[in-house]
N, C-alpha and C positions, 0 to 999 in steps of 0.2 A: 473432363477435370470437374474437379471441385472450385466452387466458387463461395467466396469470403470476404461478408464487410465487418472490417476491424473500424468500430465505433472509439471514438478515442485515439485513432492511429495513426498522429503527430506523435501523440506521447513518450512519457520512457519506455512504456512497457508495451504499448498499440505498435509504437516503430519498429524497435523487434521482433512483435510477434505477422506482422507484415512484411518486415524482407525475410524471416522465418518461410514462410508459406510461401512465397516467390519463389526460394529457391527450392523450395519441394514440389514447386510447376501447379501451384493453385492460382489459377487467376481471384486479385484483389481488390477490391474497392475501399478506400478508406474515407471514414467523417472524423471531421474535427471540425471544430469551429477555433480553434487558432484562439484559445482563450487568452487575452493579455496578459494578464498576471504568470504565466509558464511563456508564452510565449509573444515578448515587447517588441522581439523587430519581424514580428509576420511567420510567413512560412518559411521553415526554414532547409536548409542546405538537404534535410537525409534524407527528406521525402522521397522514396522510392520511386525511381521514372515509372518504372515495370507496373504502381499500381494504381489504377483511377484514381483520383483524387477528388473528393468531394467536399466542398468548405462549407457547413452548415453546422445545424445548432440539434441536438438529437432530441432537445421538448418543442421544438418544431415539425407538428405533426405530417405537412405535404413532404419535407425534405427526408425526414424514416420512413414515411412510404415510398419514394423515389428510390432511396435507400437500399432497402429493402429490395427492392424489386432483383431476379430471379437470382436470388444468393440460394445457397446450401446452409451456410455453418454460417452461425454469427458471433464473434468475439468480439463483446462487451466488454469494454476494456473504457470506452468514456465515461467522468464522472469526475467530479467536483471535488476533493481530496486538500489534505491539510489540514494545520492548524488555525484555518480562516476564522475572523469573529460572524459571520455570515450567518443566519439560521435559515432564512426563508431558501436562497438560492440553493444550497447543501439536498433540502427538500427535494426543492423542482426538481433540480436537471438528476441527483439521481433518485431519489422514491418514484416522483411522475415521474419523468425520464423513461424510465425503466419500463411502470405500467403501461405506459402508454405506448412503445414497443411492442408490449407483448401484446395489446388489445389489435394493437394493427395487423399484426399478423394471425392472429383468430379471425378476426372481422372479415378479413380483408382475405381466408384462407388459403394465406403465402405458405407454397411445398420448402419452409425453413426443416431441416434435417437435424439440425441440433444446433443450443445454443452454449455457446459456455462462457461464464459471466466471473469479475473479477470483482472478486468480497474483499476480508481483510484479515487480518490478526484484530484490525480496532472490535471485530466482532461479540469480541471474551472483555469480559469482566478486567480480569485479572489472569496471571498464567496460573495455571496447575502448581501444588506445594504439594511439599511432604513434612506431614508431623513428625516427630520423635514417636507419640503417644495416637495416632490416630489412620495413620501413612498416606495415601496420598489425597487430600483436599483442596476441592475450589473454592479458595477465596470471594468473599463479596469485594468489588471495589473500595480499596479508602478510603474513612471519610474528610471532609473538610476540616474538621478539626483535630481527627489525629494525625493531617499531616502540617496542620499548624502547629501546633508540640514539636516538630522537627524529630516526629518516630514516621521514619521511612518503613519499617518493616511490615511483611504481609506474615497478619498473625491467624494461626488456624481458628476457620470460623466454628470447632467446635468448644476450645479451650484458652483460645486466645492466646495463646505461645507462637512464638517467633519460627515460622516455618522454611523450610531452603525450597527456591526452586525446582522445578520436575515438570519435562514436555508438558505440554497442553494436547489431551486428543479433541478428535471432533465431538465429540461427545460432550466436553468440557460445557456449563451453562456458558449462554452468551445473553447479552442486552445492548451491549452500547453502551460506553458511559461518555461519547461525547456528540456531537452531533453531528461531526460526520461517522463515527461506528454506528449509530445506530440506520444510519441509510446505507448505511454498506449489509445492515444483519435486514434490510428493507428489502434491500437490490436481491439479495443471495436468496430470500426468504419466497418474493413473488416470485421470481423465477423457477426456482424449483417448487413450491406450489403448483403455477402455471403448468411444468411441464409433463406433470403428474396429471392434471385434467385434462389437457388435449392431444395426453399422448408422444407430445415432442421430447427426445431425450436431453435433459438440460442436466452442468455441472458446474456449480460454483467452486471456484478457486481461492482461497484461503490464504492468498500472499503474508508473507511475512517482508520488514522492511528493504523495500526493495534499490538497489544502486544501480551504477554504472555509467555509459556514456550515453550524454545525451536529458541527462537529469538536470534539470534548469539551474542555470545561475540565477534566475533574477527572481523566480517562489521563495520569497523569506518563510514559509509556513512549513514545508513539507521535506523531507530528506535530510537528517540530520548529519550524513557525511557528504553532500553538498554544499548545505551551511558551513562544516566545520573549514571544508578547504576554501571558500571562499573572503570567510573570516581571516584565514590563516594568509592569504594572497593578500591580503590590505594590511598585514604587519598589525592585525587584533588576536586578541588571546578568544578559542573557544567558551563558549559560554554554558555552563554544565547545570542543569535544571536540580533537584534533591541534591543529592553528594556526590551524583556523577558514576556511583557504582550499580543503577539501575541498567538493567542486562535487556539487549534485541537482537533476534534472531535476523541474521541478515541476509540477504540472496540476489546474485546480480543478474543483472535482467536479461542474460538471454541461457539462462537458468528458466527465469519462468518463462517466457517466451519458450521456448522447449517443453514445458508441465502443457503449455498451450495446448500445443500440437499433438501430444504424448493422449492429454484425454479424450482431443476432440474424435481418434482417428481409433478409440476402444469403445467398448462399451460395457467397456468393466468399472469405471466410476460413476456412467449414470443414476440420477436424482442424487445425489450427493454432494453433502460438502468437503472439503479436502484442500487440509492444509497441505501449503510449498513453500517449505523452507529450506533450510541447512544442517538443521538438528543440531545447531549448535545456537545456544548465550555467551553473547559477548558484551562484557563492563560499557559504559558507554565512553566512559574515562579511558578505557584501555583504545575505541576506535580516535577520537582526541588525541591520544599517542601517535598511534600506528601514520595519520595521517601526516605529525607533524613531523617525523623522522622521513614519510617520504618525501617529504615538501623539502626536510631539510630547514624546516623553519621551525624552533626551536624555543614558544610562549606558552611558560601557562596557564593552564584556562581557570578561567572563574567561574567562584562557585559561591553565591550571594544565598544560597537557602529557601529557592526557588520551585516553587510547583504549580504545576496545571491541573487541576481536581479531575477528575476520572481517568486521567494517565496511568498507565497500567505500572505500576514495578518492575515486573519480571516476565519476561516470555519467548518460552522458547518452543517451535511449533515440534509436535511428534509428527514420524511423518513415515508412520508405519503405513497406512494405508496406501499413499502417493506409492510409498516406492513397493507394495508388493499389487496393488493394482494393475498398474501402463510400466513398474520398472524405469521409475525415476531415480535419480542420483544427482545432485549437483556438481556440475562438474569446475568451477571455479571456487576457490577457497579465496579467505575473506583479503587476503595482501594483496594476492593477487591481482582482485577484483578493483581494490582499492587502486592499486599501481596504474591497470587500464583508465580508469577514468581520471586521475592525472593525469596521462598524456594527454587527454581528452581534453581538459579542461584546462590544461596549456596552453594551448592551439585558440582558443575564443579569447577572443579580444573583449578590450575595457572588459573585466569579470570586479565586479563592486561588493562591495560589503551593503544589502538591504535589509539583513538580516538587525539592524541596530534600532530602526525606525520602527521597521515594522511590533520589535516587540516591547516598547514603550505603549505602542495602540493593545496591545493584548494587554499591560495592564491595567490600560487607561480600561476598557472592556470588562474588565476583571475574571480573564480568562486564562490569567499568570495571577498569582499571591508569592504572597511571603510569611516561612516559617515566624512565629515570635521570637520563637527558642532553637536555632536550627543546629541541630547534631553533630 
């Protein structure tokens, strides 16, 4: 019987990974610190009763040493995420926490057979694009000066002409243009490099925007679908950054969990970063409209010409690698997934809007800006 450690195993993705592993007959240990920003009411009811639960922080060396004991495969989902204003905490939890975990495994010569680390589409500076003159290009991040002019377009890095979005392959440049994105680059590079050095198979899964049941209704900094839902349920309009025409690739959480299992049980993608997504880019304003329609709440979104520096305009994952390598294909389309999330959120009590206050804080800290002349 395979023995797994799922870090962050009470969170959105980690809890679904744990559930799937239990169903597949694995012995599962869950490590989670129940971060108050996400778990304001403590340990949630969805924690799998057949998994061993360890409440603790992955930055604590003794906690991690104990959590890794007797484990075959680590599903490293634990991280500090979203658009929170902290800097040091991101680096401490994501970068240091991952580095320390790898150090413990190596120094203690623990018999870990594989590590699957949760990376993110946030490692890309901007999604790939097609230029009429130069074909497939990899634009750099749009400058703050450009965005302040209300110019939301992605321009060709060669001729500066506007481009159209294209699926982003894994060989696209990575850099991380937010603190969160930067630490995700750290996590995946640390794990993949370490794996090659010590001879332990590793895979870094670059998740697209993940949503679904258990996505926190308390955290106002992460998950646009959750934010739109809580706003509408409180009679408030969704707030769209830029002009709302930016696109994202959305993945239902159960599909993401299945991707973890597939790469864990195959050696086809060992040592590689791997996109996991739907391969379909959806405009954010369309997502808001779908949620409003599904809820039967028709409130027009607000667009103030605000933007977040470093945020990509378009991102659609090229999923060729994971489809060819392990036969992965998403099973839940966006409309079905949104309906399933809404079924879950309707069962939650006291759904409040936490976005309004948080948005003011992001503006005060310079994380959200406003264009001088929104187009």
